N, C-alpha and C positions, 0 to 999 in steps of 0.2 A: 706327577713326579715333581720334587722340589728342585730348585736351582742347585746345581753342583757348586760346592765351595769347600775349599780346604784352607784352614788357618795355619799359614807357615810360621807365624810368630811363635817363638818358643819360650817356655817357662824354664828358668835356670836355678837349680838349687845347688849350693856348694857348702859342704860342712868339713871343717878341719877339727879333729880331736887332738887333744894333748896326749903324747905318748906317756903311759903310766911310768913313774920313776922306777918302780920296782919290777917292772914286767916289759922288758925289751922285746919279748916274743909276741905281744899283743899286735895283731895285724888283721885289718878288715878284709884282706884278700883270703882269709880262712873261711869267709861266708861263701858257701858253694853256689854254683849256678842254679841248682834245684831250689835252694832257698830264695834266691833272687827271682826265679820264675813265679814263685808263689806270692812274694811281696809286691811284684810289679803288677799284679792283677788289680790291686787297689788304684793303680795309676792308669789302668786301661791301655796297657801296652805290653809287648812281649819281646823276649830276646830272639833275634834271628841270626846273629853271627857273634863270634867271640875270638879275641886275640889276646896275647899277654906276652910280657917279657919279665925281666927280673925286678922291674920297678912298678909296673902298673898293669891292671887288668882292663881291657877295653871292650865294651859291648855295644854292637849296633842293634838298635831297637826298632820295632815296627813304627815308632814315632821318635826318631832321633837317637840319643846315645847316652851311655853311662860309663863312668870311669871310676875305678876303685884302686887306690894305692894303700900303702901301710896305714895311713891315718887320715886320709882324705877321701871324700865321697862326692861325686858330681853327677847329677841327673838332669838332662836336658831333653825336654819333650815338647812336641808341637801338637797341631790338631786340637781336639777337645779332651786331652789327657788331664789327669788330676794329680800332678806330682806331690803336692803338699800332703795328700792322703798317705804317703809312704814315709812321712817324717817320723811320726811316733814309732812305727815298727822298726825304722832304722835305729832310732836311739836305743831301743831294747836290744836289737842285734848288736850294736856297738858295745853296749854294756856287757853282754855275754861274752864279747871278745876281750874284755878288760878295759874298755875306754869309758871312763867316768867323768871326764872334763872335756869341754869344748874350748878350742882356741879362737875359732872364727866361724861365722855363719853369714851367708849371703843368699838372698832370693831376689832375682831381677827378671824383668821382661820389658819389651816394647809394648806400646798400646796395641790392643787387638784391632784388626780391621772389622771384625764382626763379633763384638763382645756378647751379643745376645745369644750366640750359639754355645758359649762356654757352660760348664757345669760347676756346681758348688765344689769347692769354695773359690772358684776362679772367674766369677762373672764380672766382678769389679775389684779394683785394687784395695779399696777399703774393706772388702769382704776378706781378701787374702790377709790383710793386716790384722783383722780381728782374729782370724784362725791362728796366725803366728803368735799373737799376743797371748793366746790361750796356752801356748807352750813355753814362751820366753818371757822373762821380765826385762823391760827396758829396751825393746827393739827400737831402732831408729828408722824412720821412713823418709824417702826422698822421691821427688819427681823432677827429672831434668828434661829440658826441652820445652816445646810449646804445647801446653795442655790441650788446646783446641786443634792441634795438628799432630806432628810426630813427637812423641815424648817417650821417656824411658823410666821405669819405676824400679826402686831399690828398697829392700828391707834388709837391715844389717844389724849385727851385734859387734860393736867395736870398742867397748869401754871395759876396763878390767873387772869392775864389779858386777857385770850383768850375769844373771843366772837363768837356767831353765827351771820351770816349775816342776821340780822333780816328783812332787807328790802326785801329779797327773800321770806321770810315766811309771810310777812305782820303781823309780831308780834312785841310786845314791845321789846326794846333792851334786850338781854339776856346776863348776864355777868357770867363768870366762877368764881366759889367760891370753897373754900376748903370744903371738906366733913368731919364732925367731928365724925360721927358715925363709930364704928368699922365695918370693911368690909374685907372679904377675900373670895377668890375663888380658888378652886383646880379643875384642869381638867386633866384627863388621857385619852389620845387618843391612841387607840390600833388597831393594824393591824395583819393580818395573824394569825388568832385565831384558837384555838384547834377545829378541825371538830366535835368532839363528843359533845363538849359544844355548838357549834353553832347549831347543830342539834335540841337542845331544843327549839330553837326559830323559829320553822317551824311547820305548821299544821299537818305534818307527825307524829310529836312527842307529840305536846300539843293541847289541844282544844281551850284554850283561854289564855289571858295574865296572869291571876291568876295562872294557872297551870304552865306556864313557869317560873313565878316569884319564886314559891315554888320549883320547880325542880332545878332551877339554884342556889337557895339559895340567890338571890338578896335581899330578905327581911331581910337577916342577916348582910348585909354590914353596914347599919345604922339602928339599930332595932327600933328607936323611930319614924321613918318616917311613916306617913299614905300614903299608896301607891295607885296610880291610874295607871293601866297598860293596854296595849293593844297589842295583837298579830295580825299582818296583814296576809292577804291571798295572796300567799301561805306561805310567810315567812316574817320575820322582826318583830321587837319588840320595843316599846317605853314605858317608865314609868316616872312618876313624883312622888316624895315623898316630903311631907311637914310636919313640926312639929310645935308645939305651940309657938316656939321661932321665927318663921318666917323664919327658915332655910329651904333649899330645897335640894334635889338631883334629878338628872335626868340621865337616861341611854337610849341610842339609839343603836340599833344593826341592822347591815346589815350582815346576816349570810352566804351569798353565798360564797362557798369555793374560788372561783376566785377572789373575792375582799371583803373578810370579813373585817368588821370594827365595833369597839364598842367605844362609847364615854361615859365617866363618868364625871359628874360635880356636885359640891356641894359648898355651902358657909358655911358649918358647921364650927363653931368656935372651933378650937383645937390648943393647943400650939405646938403639933408635929403631923405631918401627916403620919409618917412612918408606923404605924400600919394600918391605913385606906388604904394606898396604897397597903400594903401586902394583905389585904382582897379583894380588887378589882382585883389584879393580880391572886390570887388563884381561884377566881370566874371565870375568862375568859381565862387564860393561853395564853396570846399573844405572838407572836414571836418577836414583837418589839412594843415599845410605846413611847409616849411623855408625860412628865409631865410639866404642868405650874402651878404655884402658885402666885397669887396676894395677897398682904396684905398691908393695910394702917397702919399708925403709931399708931391708936387706937386699932389695932387688936392684940390679944395675939400671933398670928402666925408670926407677923412682925419680932420679934427678934430671932425667933428659925428656920427660913427658911434655914439658912446656916448649921444647923445640918444634913440636907439631903446630904450635900457634902460628909459626912463620912458614909452614910447609904448604905449598900449593900443589894442585893436581890439575893438569892441563884441560881436562874435559869437565871438571866439576868445580863449583864454587861453594865456599862455606856459608851456611845460613845461620849457624849458631855454634857457640862453643862455650863450655862451662867447665870449671875445675872445682873439685871438693877436696878438702884435706881432713881426713879422719885421724884418730890417734895413731894408727899404725899403717894406714894406707893413704895413697893419693889416688884420685879418680879424675880422669878426663873424659869429657863427653862432647862430641861434635856431630853436627848434621851437614850434609852436603847435598846439592842438587845439580843435575846436569846444566852446563852452561847454555844459555840462549845465545843466538848469534851476536857477536860483538860484546858479550858480557865478560869473557875471560881473556 
């Protein structure tokens, strides 16, 4: 038998469509769970739980999460899933719903710990870029962090004249437009976590997701979120939280000591994320972590992201920080490691 390993690092796809000017009824949430079940087969994952409110549909998957709102689709999957294989089917589904223009597109992930275990087209970032370039014209690619250590890859379309290669999709021409809605996303990717904390996310400690959520105090990170959680057998944990504003948070945990990994993500609108980051870190106690924050010009977070340059965390020291300015978004990237004695 081969060595057991699970890749906690997730692949994150986010697509924003432009609301059709003559069709305010166009809505991605009209796509049924049965249709998603079929489309997610190409990703190699399945739906295990579902919640919704008036603003967003939230799916817990066998490997992470999917969020669907009126004109935004987010798919976040870990392990050896293949989320980019769902992209062309998504575009066709969206066209059937009346969406013929994209306003923003993002694909991002941290570097894999075991890239050789991944499947096409996810074995290398250059492979993923080639795949995305076969769909989009003029995608922009970035690598932030240290290429030989911890880094984070991004593929995005953020320039007004970029287009999808509609002839490949047999869809009407799809033009890139600016998104005027306030939008922000914070992601905290944590590794080498406290073993006592990770033990909570095993069936040896908790019977179900709800017990793990309460014991870990995950429900206190953003208290207004309605939580849908799941504890896997024999270990592993996933949760989605949604509120009435259409904001979400999602946490996914690989607790095994040899390759422990936790991801936290939310689009909650805050002027300053410092306190939220502190709550997440106190909950999981990682030895190292990466923070990424996206905010567009309509978001209250846009002007305040640089405040994090002067924010310190008592148990961790910053190893790297980079900022990128896109036409409609700012991006902050930072890496932190646990302090050695006398370092902090």
